[in-house]
Structures are given as structure tokens and as C-alpha cells.
C-alpha positions, 0 to 999 in steps of 0.5 A: 500500500502507498502512503496515500492508501494508508492515510485514506484508511486511517481512523479519525481519532476524536481524542487526538485530531492531528492536522498533519494527517490529511484524513482529519480534514474530512471532519472540517467545515468552515465559514465563508470568512475563512480559508482553511488548508494544509501548509504542505512543506517539509518543515510543517504540516498544520491546518492553516486558518487564514482570515478573509474577514473580521470574524472567521470560524471553522467547525470540527464535526465530531459526528464524522469521526469513527467513534463518538465521545462523551464530554464527561470522559475528558476534563481538558482540551489541548490546542497546539497552535502558532500565530504567525509573526506577521499577524496584526496586533489584534489577532491574538485571541483564539475562541472556542465553542462546543456543541453537545448533542446539538446544543451550542454553548453560550459560554465562549472559551478564550485562549490568549495566543503567543505571537512569536511564530512558534508552536505552543500548546494551550491547555483548557480545563473543561471540567466545570464549564457550563454544560460540558456533558453528553456527546461532543458533536462539534467544536467551533474554533474562531481563530481570532475575534478581531483580525485583518485579512491574511492573519493566520493561525496554524493548528497542529492538533486538538486533543482531549485529555482525561486528566491534567497529567495526560494533558501536559504529556500531550501538550509537550509531545505535540509542541515539541514535535510541531517545533521540530524537536522530536519525531511526530507522535503519530503512529500508523 
């Protein structure tokens, strides 16, 4: 089998969405205000979310994954991403919303980004967040609240963790891998 055959038959693991694997893009939907694609050079593979207008967003449809997940099983979300050094000063906050059994939360989760052109893993505690229970149907990522056209956020991975120790391990592994310090944590 070719690498393409292996990629096409890979399972989409809802616990670890690694955007260096093209199969993961099967669950990505995005608004008309954003361009989403893979940055395909040998140095980096990630979902490049580039703004075309002021409030871009993209939806990760967990219902398209190979198995369903329950919010109660995961206390943390880990986002490994980098903001381009060329971004405007206003493009420094990532927002996240989640849908549970077709209910969209009204609570937004904000993550202050480091604008240094390097990957960073951001750990978000979900336990205790309003309505974090039941089946996770989707996660909505708004790369920036206010931004200029062409501001870009590169998302390498979005992972779910059962506890803080697991979240820290995931964060360190993906951050180091994305910055080229260790080989990829992805196994086939």
C-alpha cells in the first residue's frame, strides 16, 4: 500500500485530531470568512486558518469521526497552535465553542495566543464549564475575534485529555514535535 492508501484508511481519532494527517480534514467545515488548508512543506504540516474577514470560524464535526465521545470522559482540551509573526496586533485571541448533542454553548472559551511564530500548546480545563456533558458533536474554533485579512493561525492538533497529567504529556509531545524537536507522535 502507498502512503496515500494508508492515510485514506486511517481512523479519525476524536481524542487526538492531528492536522498533519490529511484524513482529519474530512471532519472540517468552515465559514465563508475563512480559508482553511494544509501548509504542505517539509518543515510543517498544520491546518492553516487564514482570515478573509473580521470574524472567521471553522467547525470540527465530531459526528464524522469513527467513534463518538462523551464530554464527561475528558476534563481538558489541548490546542497546539502558532500565530504567525506577521499577524496584526489584534489577532491574538483564539475562541472556542462546543456543541453537545446539538446544543451550542453560550459560554465562549478564550485562549490568549503567543505571537512569536512558534508552536505552543494551550491547555483548557473543561471540567466545570457550563454544560460540558453528553456527546461532543462539534467544536467551533474562531481563530481570532478581531483580525485583518491574511492573519493566520496554524493548528497542529486538538486533543482531549482525561486528566491534567495526560494533558501536559500531550501538550509537550505535540509542541515539541510541531517545533521540530522530536519525531511526530503519530503512529500508523
